[in-house]
C-alpha positions in Angstrom: 0.0 0.0 0.0 1.3 3.5 -0.9 0.0 7.0 -0.4 -0.7 8.8 -3.6 0.8 12.3 -3.9 -0.6 14.9 -6.3 2.7 16.1 -7.9 2.3 13.2 -10.4 -0.5 15.3 -12.0 0.1 17.6 -15.0 -2.8 19.8 -15.9 -2.9 21.8 -19.2 -5.3 24.3 -20.7 -6.0 24.8 -24.4 -4.9 28.3 -25.3 -5.7 28.2 -29.1 -7.6 26.0 -31.5 -7.4 25.5 -35.2 -8.6 23.2 -38.0 -11.4 20.8 -38.6 -11.7 18.7 -36.5 -10.4 21.2 -33.9 -6.8 20.7 -32.7 -5.9 22.4 -29.5 -2.5 23.9 -28.5 -2.0 23.3 -24.8 -0.1 25.2 -22.2 1.1 23.6 -19.0 -1.0 24.7 -16.1 1.4 23.8 -13.2 3.3 27.0 -12.5 1.9 28.7 -9.4 -0.8 26.0 -8.8 -0.5 24.4 -5.4 -3.9 22.8 -5.0 -6.2 20.9 -7.4 -9.5 19.4 -6.3 -11.8 17.1 -8.3 -15.6 17.1 -7.9 -17.9 14.8 -9.9 -21.1 16.6 -9.0 -23.1 13.5 -9.4 -26.8 13.1 -9.8 -27.9 10.2 -7.7 -31.3 8.6 -7.7 -32.2 6.8 -4.5 -34.7 4.0 -4.4 -36.1 2.5 -1.2 -37.5 -1.0 -2.1 -39.6 -3.0 0.4 -37.2 -5.9 0.5 -34.2 -3.7 1.5 -35.6 -3.1 5.0 -35.4 0.7 4.9 -32.0 1.0 3.2 -31.5 2.7 -0.1 -30.3 1.6 -3.5 -28.3 4.3 -5.2 -28.2 4.8 -9.0 -25.8 7.4 -10.5 -27.6 8.9 -13.5 -25.6 11.9 -14.4 -22.7 14.1 -13.4 -21.1 17.5 -14.1 -17.4 17.0 -13.3 -15.1 19.9 -12.5 -11.7 20.7 -11.1 -10.9 23.7 -8.9 -7.4 25.0 -9.0 -5.8 27.4 -6.6 -2.4 28.9 -6.2 -0.5 32.1 -6.8 -0.6 34.4 -9.9 2.5 34.2 -12.1 2.5 36.9 -14.7 4.2 35.8 -17.9 3.1 32.2 -17.6 1.3 31.2 -20.8 -1.6 29.2 -19.2 -2.2 31.8 -16.4 -2.0 34.7 -18.9 -4.6 33.0 -21.0 -7.0 32.4 -18.1 -6.6 35.9 -16.7 -6.7 37.7 -20.0 -9.4 40.4 -19.9 -11.2 38.8 -22.9 -11.5 35.5 -21.0 -11.8 36.7 -17.4 -14.5 39.2 -18.2 -15.9 37.3 -21.2 -19.1 35.4 -21.4 -20.3 32.4 -23.3 -17.7 31.1 -25.8 -15.0 33.4 -24.5 -14.7 31.1 -21.5 -14.6 27.8 -23.5 -11.4 25.8 -23.9 -10.0 22.3 -23.6 -8.5 20.7 -20.5 -6.0 17.9 -20.3 -4.8 16.2 -17.2 -2.0 13.6 -17.3 -1.5 11.4 -14.2 1.4 9.0 -13.8 0.5 6.1 -11.7 3.3 3.6 -11.4 4.1 2.3 -14.9 0.8 3.7 -16.3 0.0 7.1 -17.7 -3.6 8.2 -17.6 -4.6 11.1 -19.9 -8.0 12.8 -19.5 -9.0 15.3 -22.2 -12.3 17.3 -22.3 -13.9 20.4 -23.7 -14.4 22.8 -20.8 -15.6 26.1 -19.6 -13.4 28.2 -17.2 -15.6 29.5 -14.3 -15.3 31.5 -11.1 -12.0 33.2 -12.0 -10.4 35.0 -9.1 -7.2 36.8 -9.9 -6.6 39.3 -7.1 -6.8 38.2 -3.5 -4.7 38.6 -0.4 -2.9 41.1 1.8 -1.0 44.0 0.2 2.3 42.2 1.0 1.3 38.8 -0.3 1.6 37.3 -3.7 -1.9 37.3 -5.3 -3.9 34.2 -4.5 -5.8 32.8 -7.5 -8.5 30.3 -8.1 -10.7 29.1 -10.9 -12.8 26.1 -11.9 -12.5 24.0 -15.0 -16.0 22.6 -15.7 -16.4 19.7 -18.2 -18.5 20.2 -21.3 -19.5 16.7 -22.0 -17.8 13.4 -21.3 -14.1 13.3 -21.1 -11.8 11.0 -23.2 -9.7 8.9 -20.9 -6.7 6.8 -22.2 -4.3 4.7 -20.3 -0.8 3.7 -21.7 
């Protein structure tokens, strides 16, 4: 048994797209990020059948996965500059759309998750006057991710 640390994760954000089908150019989203948190946001139907003596049967029927990333603002970093660009940060609708890629190395395996996404709840300026600016934002999935293992 081994504890799993999170420095084996490499998140990336799509900063530009071209072609048909669309091909994204990704920027590493690791600089300044010190916390990443996954939430599946599941829709769970609960059924209480007579034969289960008052205990529920749970059925997951949907989900809206997201990742929340927090850290410190690093001006000049390609990924952060994309997310905190005024056109994205203060943009609506398609201005917030991108693609997210997460690579996890687990032992001899590499798992790659790729999904269209929307960047939400962007917070660029936070903290005391003498602190480096604390940042946070959410990456919310638009549809089902593609997950590959090699």
